[in-house]
C-alpha positions, 0 to 999 in steps of 0.5 A: 166085154171089158176094155182091151187087156182086162181080165174079162177080155183074157177070159173071153179069149180063153173061152173062144179057144176052147174046143171039144178036144182042147180045154180053154187056154190060160193066156198071159195078159196082152199075149196076142197084142205082144205076138202081133207086134213081134210078128208084124215087125218081123214081117214089115220091118218098119218100126214106125208103121208098127208103132202107129198100128199098135199105139206104141212109140217106135223106140218102144217097138225097137226096144221090146220087139225087134228080132224076137222072131224071124220073117219066116215065123211071121209068115207062118203066124199070120197064115194061121186060120181056123179050119172052119169059118162058119158063116164068116168071110174067108178073106185074109187081113191086109198084109201091109198098111197099103192094103188097108181101106182108106176113106175117099176124100170128102167121104166117110166110106172106106175104099180099098187101096191107098 
């Protein structure tokens, strides 16, 4: 697996989206990253949190991602899950940074909540 944003990672994403009824999709470079940032900003309305999560500056988030999508569209996008997860967990990702696991003081092990 190559670094994020590489041609290899885009090819891997395309292959992972292929089904019996749907050919592999051609993905624009960083399409999922850009989508995540746009929808996450619409959802949490916090440029500082989204810039921290995505590794961009708040100014970059504001300039390129603000008001591209609505909060309703963000809820719909983050609500997308495959019909079958196979043997993976059916748990949904954290909805905001307060839900992310944090390490207990003096421990490397994460705990839920902050």
